C-alpha positions in Angstrom: 26.9 5.6 6.5 23.7 5.2 4.6 23.7 2.8 1.7 22.3 4.1 -1.6 19.4 2.1 -2.9 18.7 1.3 -6.5 15.1 2.0 -7.5 15.4 -0.3 -10.5 16.0 -3.2 -8.3 12.8 -2.5 -6.5 10.9 -2.2 -9.8 12.4 -5.5 -11.0 11.6 -7.3 -7.7 8.0 -6.0 -7.5 7.2 -6.8 -11.2 9.0 -10.1 -11.3 7.7 -11.5 -8.0 4.3 -10.1 -8.6 4.1 -11.9 -12.0 5.4 -15.2 -10.4 2.8 -14.8 -7.7 0.0 -14.2 -10.2 1.1 -17.4 -12.1 1.2 -19.4 -8.8 -2.2 -18.1 -7.8 -3.7 -19.1 -11.2 -2.1 -22.6 -10.9 -3.2 -23.1 -7.3 -6.8 -21.7 -7.9 -8.2 -25.2 -8.4 -7.1 -26.2 -4.9 -7.9 -22.9 -3.2 -10.4 -20.8 -5.2 -9.6 -17.6 -3.3 -6.2 -17.5 -4.9 -7.7 -17.2 -8.4 -10.0 -14.3 -7.7 -8.4 -11.3 -9.4 -8.9 -7.5 -9.3 -8.1 -5.5 -12.4 -7.5 -1.8 -12.8 -6.4 0.4 -15.6 -5.5 3.9 -16.7 -7.5 4.6 -19.9 -5.7 5.6 -23.1 -4.3 9.1 -23.2 -3.6 10.3 -26.7 -1.2 13.1 -27.7 -1.3 14.3 -31.3 1.5 16.8 -32.4 0.6 16.8 -36.1 3.9 15.2 -37.0 4.0 12.6 -34.2 1.2 11.1 -32.2 1.2 8.5 -29.4 -1.2 6.8 -27.0 -0.4 5.9 -23.4 -2.3 3.5 -21.2 -1.7 0.8 -18.6 -3.6 -2.0 -17.0 -2.9 -4.6 -14.4 -4.6 -7.7 -13.0 -3.6 -8.8 -9.5 -4.7 -11.9 -7.6 -3.9 -12.9 -4.0 -0.7 -14.7 -5.1 0.4 -11.6 -7.0 -0.2 -9.4 -4.0 1.9 -11.8 -1.9 4.6 -11.7 -4.5 4.6 -7.9 -4.5 4.8 -7.7 -0.8 7.7 -10.3 -0.8 9.5 -8.1 -3.4 9.2 -5.0 -1.2 10.4 -7.0 1.9 13.4 -8.4 0.0 14.3 -4.9 -1.2 14.1 -3.5 2.3 16.1 -6.5 3.8 19.0 -6.2 1.4 
């Protein structure tokens, strides 16, 4: 019988461990500079104006080597359990 997986658990693990990995990478960058090198990417603002209601959506992220390792660890933990 196949176990049903919760996608919110995956999202929580990836964001949580990715954030902790970024923090660890920043803190350890003075000892290993390669951990502090970050890559950023973003989705530019997208504006919708409906005369009565308007909103703008956009997203950006910065990821260093520690954050990448955290994201990979989150995916592995999700697949393991």
